[in-house]
LUMBA-322623 format. One line per field, with one value per residue (C-alpha): x, y, z; residue number from 1; chain; residue in one letter. Coordinates in nm, 4 decimals, decimal comma, padded with zeros to 6 digits. Each point is the difference from the previous one (the first is absolute). Example, Ala and Ser with C-alpha at 12.3 -4.5 7.8 and 13.67 -1.06 7.14 Angstrom:
<rs>
xx: (01,2300 | 00,1370)
yy: (-00,4500 | 00,3440)
zz: (00,7800 | -00,0660)
k: (1 | 2)
c: (A | A)
r: (A | S)
</rs>
This chain:
<rs>
xx: (-19,3189 | 00,3755 | 00,2537 | 00,1168 | -00,2893 | -00,1600 | -00,3364 | -00,2701 | 00,2623 | -00,0238 | 00,2537 | -00,1823 | 00,1205 | 00,1095 | -00,2938 | -00,0322 | 00,3546 | 00,1096 | 00,2293 | -00,1631 | -00,2562 | -00,3462 | -00,3111 | -00,2163 | -00,3863 | -00,1419 | -00,2395 | -00,3715 | -00,1078 | -00,1429 | -00,3077 | 00,0742 | 00,0057 | -00,3008 | 00,1075 | 00,1023 | -00,2029 | 00,2276 | 00,1154 | -00,1799 | 00,1610 | 00,3352 | 00,3424 | 00,3291 | 00,2802 | 00,3311 | 00,1156 | 00,3098 | 00,2022 | 00,3318 | 00,0861 | 00,1239 | 00,0476 | 00,1909 | -00,0611 | 00,1096 | -00,0900 | -00,1120 | -00,2896 | -00,2176 | -00,0545 | -00,2662 | -00,3443 | -00,2891 | -00,3355 | -00,3052 | -00,2463 | -00,3580 | -00,2636 | 00,2126 | 00,0300 | 00,3792 | 00,1060 | 00,3660 | 00,2157 | 00,3189 | 00,1236 | 00,3716 | 00,2213 | -00,1082 | -00,3578 | -00,1424 | 00,1885 | -00,0812 | -00,3590 | -00,0029 | 00,1992 | -00,2619 | -00,2526 | -00,1653 | -00,1098 | 00,1277 | -00,3271 | -00,1745 | 00,1691 | -00,2302 | 00,1617 | 00,3643 | 00,1277 | 00,3446 | 00,1427 | 00,2477 | 00,1668 | 00,3426 | 00,0595 | 00,0506 | -00,3902 | -00,1020 | 00,2129 | -00,2472 | -00,2975 | 00,0352 | 00,0663 | -00,3190 | -00,2370 | 00,1609 | -00,0522 | -00,3431 | -00,0904 | 00,1478 | -00,1722 | -00,3209 | -00,1072 | -00,3274 | -00,0622 | 00,1820 | 00,3057 | 00,0859 | 00,3473 | -00,0360 | 00,2949 | 00,1553 | 00,0246 | 00,1771 | -00,1922 | -00,2255 | 00,3096 | 00,1661 | -00,2975 | 00,0130 | 00,3442 | -00,0608 | -00,2673 | 00,2697 | 00,2390 | -00,2252 | -00,1610 | 00,1950 | -00,1281 | -00,3485 | 00,0430 | 00,1495 | -00,2493 | -00,3084 | 00,1030 | 00,1352 | -00,2370 | -00,3087 | 00,0061 | -00,2507 | 00,0447 | 00,1682 | 00,2331 | -00,0750 | -00,3679 | 00,1062 | 00,3096 | -00,0114 | 00,2028 | -00,1452 | 00,2230 | -00,0656 | 00,0852 | 00,2218 | -00,1664 | 00,1013 | -00,3161 | -00,1482 | -00,2250 | -00,2262 | 00,1450 | -00,1948 | -00,3103 | -00,1579 | -00,2090 | 00,3143 | 00,2475 | 00,0068 | 00,3477 | 00,1566 | 00,3016 | 00,2364 | 00,3413 | 00,2905 | 00,3583 | 00,2016 | 00,1134 | 00,1886 | -00,1606 | 00,2950 | -00,0868 | -00,3739 | 00,0613 | 00,1250 | -00,2426 | -00,3678 | 00,0661 | -00,1038 | -00,0144 | -00,2958 | -00,0990 | -00,3205 | -00,2573 | -00,2503 | -00,2937 | -00,1831 | -00,2836 | 00,2486 | 00,2973 | 00,2087 | 00,3310 | 00,2283 | 00,2812 | 00,2707 | 00,1828 | 00,3465 | 00,0205 | 00,1776 | -00,1828 | -00,3269 | -00,2817 | -00,2457 | 00,0972 | -00,0676 | -00,3496 | -00,0720 | 00,1052 | -00,1961 | -00,1968 | 00,0979 | 00,0712 | 00,2948 | 00,2740 | 00,2110 | 00,3023 | 00,3295 | 00,3197 | 00,3764 | 00,3081 | 00,1946 | 00,3264 | -00,0436 | -00,1157 | 00,3168 | 00,2065 | -00,1791 | 00,0356 | 00,3680 | 00,0492 | -00,2300 | 00,1611 | -00,0086 | -00,1561 | -00,3094 | -00,0920 | -00,0380 | 00,2199 | 00,3176 | -00,0218 | 00,2670 | 00,0430 | -00,2189 | -00,2995 | 00,0579 | 00,0162 | -00,3214 | -00,2051 | 00,1447 | -00,1096 | -00,3512 | -00,0133 | 00,1103 | -00,2244 | -00,3154 | 00,0816 | -00,1186 | 00,1359 | -00,1485 | 00,1583)
yy: (-02,0051 | -00,0520 | 00,1043 | -00,2796 | -00,2338 | -00,1795 | 00,0852 | -00,0825 | -00,0588 | 00,1647 | -00,0275 | -00,0644 | 00,1126 | -00,2423 | -00,0833 | -00,1458 | 00,0541 | -00,3101 | 00,1726 | -00,1917 | 00,1030 | -00,1233 | 00,0886 | 00,2655 | -00,0381 | 00,2667 | 00,2308 | -00,0353 | 00,1868 | 00,3313 | 00,1335 | 00,2503 | 00,3666 | 00,1866 | 00,1975 | 00,3625 | 00,2725 | 00,1699 | 00,3445 | 00,2969 | 00,2737 | -00,0113 | -00,1143 | 00,0561 | -00,2777 | 00,0682 | -00,3697 | 00,0860 | 00,3108 | -00,1010 | 00,2322 | -00,1666 | -00,3835 | -00,0876 | -00,2917 | 00,0271 | -00,1277 | 00,3489 | 00,1061 | -00,1556 | 00,1474 | 00,2491 | -00,1075 | 00,1599 | -00,1429 | 00,2174 | -00,1658 | 00,1602 | -00,1248 | -00,3336 | -00,0442 | 00,0141 | 00,1578 | -00,0225 | 00,2708 | -00,1342 | -00,3476 | -00,0121 | -00,2802 | -00,0793 | 00,1127 | -00,3421 | -00,0376 | 00,3512 | -00,0470 | -00,2969 | 00,2008 | 00,2665 | -00,2340 | -00,0245 | -00,3018 | -00,0367 | -00,1274 | 00,3086 | 00,2249 | 00,0433 | 00,3289 | 00,0767 | 00,3349 | 00,0231 | 00,3316 | -00,1158 | -00,3222 | 00,0106 | -00,3084 | 00,1469 | 00,0793 | -00,3153 | -00,3040 | -00,1655 | 00,0233 | -00,3516 | -00,1267 | 00,1782 | -00,1373 | -00,3503 | -00,0317 | 00,1585 | -00,2892 | -00,2665 | 00,1830 | -00,0577 | 00,3386 | 00,0001 | 00,3704 | 00,1727 | 00,1942 | 00,2800 | 00,1738 | 00,3649 | 00,1700 | 00,1939 | -00,1553 | -00,3403 | -00,1063 | -00,2369 | -00,1738 | -00,0064 | -00,1877 | -00,2400 | -00,0592 | -00,0623 | -00,2733 | -00,1741 | 00,0069 | -00,2165 | -00,1937 | -00,3165 | 00,0046 | 00,0402 | -00,2947 | -00,2256 | 00,1069 | -00,0281 | -00,3672 | -00,1070 | 00,1992 | 00,0313 | 00,3739 | 00,1375 | 00,3917 | 00,1428 | 00,2911 | 00,1673 | 00,0298 | 00,1686 | 00,2135 | 00,2848 | 00,3058 | 00,3319 | 00,2650 | 00,3607 | 00,2831 | 00,2713 | 00,3344 | 00,3483 | 00,0593 | -00,2462 | -00,2633 | -00,2378 | -00,3609 | -00,1878 | 00,0250 | -00,2235 | 00,0348 | 00,1204 | 00,1554 | 00,2192 | -00,0025 | 00,2515 | -00,0075 | 00,2420 | -00,0288 | 00,1032 | 00,1004 | -00,3215 | -00,0216 | 00,2467 | 00,1296 | -00,1501 | -00,3561 | 00,0509 | 00,0741 | -00,3357 | -00,2146 | -00,0581 | -00,0303 | 00,2685 | 00,0608 | 00,0953 | 00,1515 | -00,1013 | 00,1609 | -00,1959 | 00,1986 | -00,1657 | 00,1229 | 00,1170 | 00,1238 | 00,0038 | -00,1622 | 00,0693 | -00,2185 | 00,1674 | -00,2942 | 00,0523 | 00,3597 | 00,3310 | 00,3176 | -00,0151 | 00,2539 | -00,3014 | -00,1385 | 00,3391 | 00,0134 | -00,3566 | 00,0525 | 00,3203 | 00,0174 | -00,3766 | -00,1018 | -00,2168 | 00,0097 | -00,3098 | 00,1384 | -00,1453 | 00,1691 | -00,0299 | 00,0545 | 00,1869 | -00,0349 | -00,3865 | -00,0274 | 00,1742 | -00,2448 | -00,2988 | 00,0982 | 00,0603 | -00,3259 | -00,2196 | -00,2631 | 00,0793 | -00,3446 | 00,1045 | 00,2553 | 00,0145 | 00,3154 | 00,0679 | 00,2318 | 00,2247 | 00,3757 | 00,1287 | -00,2285 | 00,0826 | 00,3657 | -00,0200 | -00,1917 | 00,1983 | 00,3243 | -00,1592 | -00,1060 | 00,3437 | 00,1978 | -00,2083 | -00,1448 | -00,3484 | -00,2713 | -00,1492 | -00,3614)
zz: (07,7384 | 00,0921 | -00,2385 | -00,2082 | 00,0793 | -00,2845 | -00,1349 | 00,2392 | 00,2839 | 00,3325 | 00,2851 | 00,3190 | 00,3500 | 00,2612 | 00,2283 | 00,3534 | 00,0934 | -00,1610 | -00,2557 | -00,2847 | -00,2558 | -00,0286 | -00,2059 | 00,1000 | -00,0054 | -00,2308 | 00,1658 | -00,0860 | -00,3258 | 00,0866 | -00,1799 | -00,2686 | 00,0864 | -00,1460 | -00,3182 | 00,0753 | -00,1669 | -00,2540 | 00,1022 | -00,1470 | -00,1942 | -00,1829 | 00,0887 | -00,1746 | 00,0306 | -00,1677 | -00,0672 | -00,1988 | -00,0192 | -00,1433 | -00,2901 | -00,3268 | -00,1078 | 00,3308 | 00,2126 | 00,3495 | 00,3528 | 00,1182 | -00,2212 | -00,2770 | -00,3360 | -00,0853 | 00,1222 | 00,2205 | 00,1182 | 00,0251 | 00,2289 | -00,0331 | 00,2442 | 00,0317 | -00,3881 | -00,1173 | -00,3200 | -00,1128 | -00,1643 | -00,1475 | 00,0444 | 00,0304 | 00,1171 | 00,3863 | -00,0227 | 00,0682 | 00,3224 | 00,0981 | -00,0523 | 00,2459 | 00,2490 | -00,0283 | 00,0936 | -00,3521 | -00,1827 | -00,3702 | -00,1232 | 00,1096 | -00,2448 | -00,2911 | -00,1531 | -00,0696 | -00,1510 | -00,1480 | -00,0360 | -00,2729 | -00,1142 | 00,1343 | 00,1762 | 00,3578 | -00,0366 | -00,1734 | 00,1159 | 00,2385 | -00,2414 | -00,1364 | 00,3522 | 00,1478 | -00,2904 | 00,0108 | 00,3856 | -00,0296 | -00,2302 | 00,2241 | 00,2750 | -00,1569 | -00,0623 | -00,1866 | -00,0893 | -00,2814 | 00,0523 | -00,2264 | -00,0416 | -00,1210 | -00,1569 | -00,2833 | -00,3439 | 00,0136 | 00,3148 | -00,1988 | -00,1372 | 00,3404 | 00,1469 | -00,3095 | 00,0813 | 00,3601 | -00,0961 | -00,2262 | 00,2996 | 00,2070 | -00,2856 | 00,0933 | 00,3526 | -00,1028 | -00,2386 | 00,2798 | 00,2759 | -00,2439 | -00,0664 | 00,3275 | 00,2303 | -00,2064 | -00,0257 | -00,2536 | 00,0189 | -00,2905 | 00,0663 | -00,3246 | 00,1239 | 00,3385 | -00,0761 | -00,2612 | -00,0579 | -00,1014 | -00,2018 | 00,1031 | -00,2476 | 00,1367 | -00,0089 | 00,0964 | 00,2058 | 00,2753 | -00,1299 | 00,1941 | -00,0541 | 00,2909 | 00,2086 | 00,2386 | 00,3160 | 00,2135 | -00,2297 | -00,2943 | -00,1907 | -00,2479 | -00,1788 | -00,1967 | -00,1581 | 00,2207 | -00,1044 | 00,0462 | -00,3466 | -00,2072 | -00,3098 | -00,2110 | 00,1472 | -00,0656 | -00,3434 | -00,0555 | 00,1968 | 00,0746 | 00,3824 | 00,2286 | 00,3787 | 00,2099 | 00,3402 | 00,1656 | 00,2372 | 00,2053 | 00,1600 | 00,2733 | 00,2362 | 00,2700 | -00,2042 | -00,3333 | -00,0365 | -00,3115 | -00,1123 | -00,1956 | -00,1546 | -00,0972 | -00,1439 | -00,0412 | 00,0745 | -00,1824 | -00,0548 | -00,0823 | 00,3577 | 00,1614 | -00,1609 | 00,0964 | 00,3595 | 00,0430 | 00,3390 | 00,0808 | 00,3494 | -00,0511 | -00,2740 | -00,0149 | -00,1917 | -00,1123 | 00,1053 | -00,0800 | 00,2233 | -00,2715 | 00,1697 | 00,0360 | -00,3421 | -00,1441 | 00,2247 | -00,1303 | -00,3621 | 00,0551 | 00,1501 | -00,2409 | -00,2135 | -00,3708 | -00,0647 | 00,1882 | -00,2654 | -00,3634 | 00,0101 | 00,1483 | 00,3093 | -00,1054 | 00,1031 | -00,2842 | 00,0905 | 00,3768 | -00,0716 | -00,1965 | 00,2706 | 00,2795 | -00,1739 | -00,0379 | 00,3537 | 00,1309 | -00,2230 | 00,0909 | 00,3244 | -00,1256 | -00,2135 | -00,3257 | 00,0576)
k: (1 | 2 | 3 | 4 | 5 | 6 | 7 | 8 | 9 | 10 | 11 | 12 | 13 | 14 | 15 | 16 | 17 | 18 | 19 | 20 | 21 | 22 | 23 | 24 | 25 | 26 | 27 | 28 | 29 | 30 | 31 | 32 | 33 | 34 | 35 | 36 | 37 | 38 | 39 | 40 | 41 | 42 | 43 | 44 | 45 | 46 | 47 | 48 | 49 | 50 | 51 | 52 | 53 | 54 | 55 | 56 | 57 | 58 | 59 | 60 | 61 | 62 | 63 | 64 | 65 | 66 | 67 | 68 | 69 | 70 | 71 | 72 | 73 | 74 | 75 | 76 | 77 | 78 | 79 | 80 | 81 | 82 | 83 | 84 | 85 | 86 | 87 | 88 | 89 | 90 | 91 | 92 | 93 | 94 | 95 | 96 | 97 | 98 | 99 | 100 | 101 | 102 | 103 | 104 | 105 | 106 | 107 | 108 | 109 | 110 | 111 | 112 | 113 | 114 | 115 | 116 | 117 | 118 | 119 | 120 | 121 | 122 | 123 | 124 | 125 | 126 | 127 | 128 | 129 | 130 | 131 | 132 | 133 | 134 | 135 | 136 | 137 | 138 | 139 | 140 | 141 | 142 | 143 | 144 | 145 | 146 | 147 | 148 | 149 | 150 | 151 | 152 | 153 | 154 | 155 | 156 | 157 | 158 | 159 | 160 | 161 | 162 | 163 | 164 | 165 | 166 | 167 | 168 | 169 | 170 | 171 | 172 | 173 | 174 | 175 | 176 | 177 | 178 | 179 | 180 | 181 | 182 | 183 | 184 | 185 | 186 | 187 | 188 | 189 | 190 | 191 | 192 | 193 | 194 | 195 | 196 | 197 | 198 | 199 | 200 | 201 | 202 | 203 | 204 | 205 | 206 | 207 | 208 | 209 | 210 | 211 | 212 | 213 | 214 | 215 | 216 | 217 | 218 | 219 | 220 | 221 | 222 | 223 | 224 | 225 | 226 | 227 | 228 | 229 | 230 | 231 | 232 | 233 | 234 | 235 | 236 | 237 | 238 | 239 | 240 | 241 | 242 | 243 | 244 | 245 | 246 | 247 | 248 | 249 | 250 | 251 | 252 | 253 | 254 | 255 | 256 | 257 | 258 | 259 | 260 | 261 | 262 | 263 | 264 | 265 | 266 | 267 | 268 | 269 | 270 | 271 | 272 | 273 | 274 | 275 | 276 | 277 | 278 | 279 | 280 | 281 | 282 | 283 | 284 | 285 | 286 | 287 | 288 | 289)
c: (A | A | A | A | A | A | A | A | A | A | A | A | A | A | A | A | A | A | A | A | A | A | A | A | A | A | A | A | A | A | A | A | A | A | A | A | A | A | A | A | A | A | A | A | A | A | A | A | A | A | A | A | A | A | A | A | A | A | A | A | A | A | A | A | A | A | A | A | A | A | A | A | A | A | A | A | A | A | A | A | A | A | A | A | A | A | A | A | A | A | A | A | A | A | A | A | A | A | A | A | A | A | A | A | A | A | A | A | A | A | A | A | A | A | A | A | A | A | A | A | A | A | A | A | A | A | A | A | A | A | A | A | A | A | A | A | A | A | A | A | A | A | A | A | A | A | A | A | A | A | A | A | A | A | A | A | A | A | A | A | A | A | A | A | A | A | A | A | A | A | A | A | A | A | A | A | A | A | A | A | A | A | A | A | A | A | A | A | A | A | A | A | A | A | A | A | A | A | A | A | A | A | A | A | A | A | A | A | A | A | A | A | A | A | A | A | A | A | A | A | A | A | A | A | A | A | A | A | A | A | A | A | A | A | A | A | A | A | A | A | A | A | A | A | A | A | A | A | A | A | A | A | A | A | A | A | A | A | A | A | A | A | A | A | A | A | A | A | A | A | A | A | A | A | A | A | A | A | A | A | A | A | A | A | A | A | A | A | A)
r: (M | A | A | G | A | G | I | G | T | A | I | L | P | A | L | G | G | S | G | G | L | R | A | Q | T | P | P | P | P | Q | P | P | A | P | P | A | S | P | P | S | G | S | L | L | V | L | L | G | T | Q | G | G | P | T | V | N | L | G | R | G | E | A | A | S | A | L | I | V | D | G | R | P | Y | L | V | D | C | G | Y | G | T | L | R | A | L | V | Q | A | G | L | R | L | V | D | V | G | A | V | W | L | T | H | L | H | N | D | H | T | A | D | V | A | A | L | L | S | H | Q | W | T | G | S | R | R | D | P | T | T | V | Y | G | P | P | G | T | Q | A | L | V | R | G | A | L | A | F | F | A | G | D | V | E | I | R | S | V | D | E | G | R | T | A | R | P | E | A | L | F | T | G | Q | D | I | R | A | T | T | A | P | V | Q | V | F | K | D | D | R | V | T | A | H | A | I | E | N | M | H | Y | P | E | T | A | K | A | R | M | A | H | R | S | L | A | F | R | F | D | M | A | D | R | S | I | V | F | S | G | D | T | A | P | S | S | N | L | V | E | L | A | R | N | A | D | I | L | V | C | E | A | V | D | V | A | R | H | R | Q | L | M | R | S | C | Q | P | S | A | F | S | F | Q | P | D | E | A | R | L | T | Q | M | N | S | R | I | T | R | T | G | L | A | D | C)
</rs>
């Protein structure tokens, strides 16, 4: 498709040496290729590795796909996840289970987009979103987000599928020991609370942050989520084959904090606040934001 051409418009090359343009006869249709057999075993695809709620052209926000015997499972769903799934050759309608490590927007921004596009893509099987307390409410909010689209297409296109019958959220209780939260014929998932939120914040809210472990026939993969050093995470990841763990560039973090605009935060990034945050980063090696 030529740049600037209208939708459905193509620029055809000059033919026959005349210097003009003429229509090309389309090639005869080819028989569909036989469906490929799904690959066996597990495959990990890092869909988005951008840290924090930052949109840029280099990396998408947090998301990973775990593909087991051809079936995709999604861990986190930050902005850019849908496009990354397509780029990885995965169909949106094939994702039936989503795990959210926590409810920051850089891990959840594409949830509503995923569910709404699954609905317009005619997914017939249920999709469940698993995550910490507040996940059920998040999914209800996602359904409200595309309720207008559902109403329009139900009338205009005659669609009968009801999103509330297809898409559900399931809150997972944060624990200090690994607890099984999911099991099917290919994957067993366990969760545990990590150390993303400081105790002072947890005392004033019900929100928690989780790490997940997925055990398959061929290997085990653990996702730390955003976290400071955590003995819970160490226990969850014991004897695992792969640990997908967040990391912070301490020097870069300090630079960003010093250059940030005060209006971007509910607090003023004064020297006292920077000293406190820098002390925590230096002590733990990881940030809590």
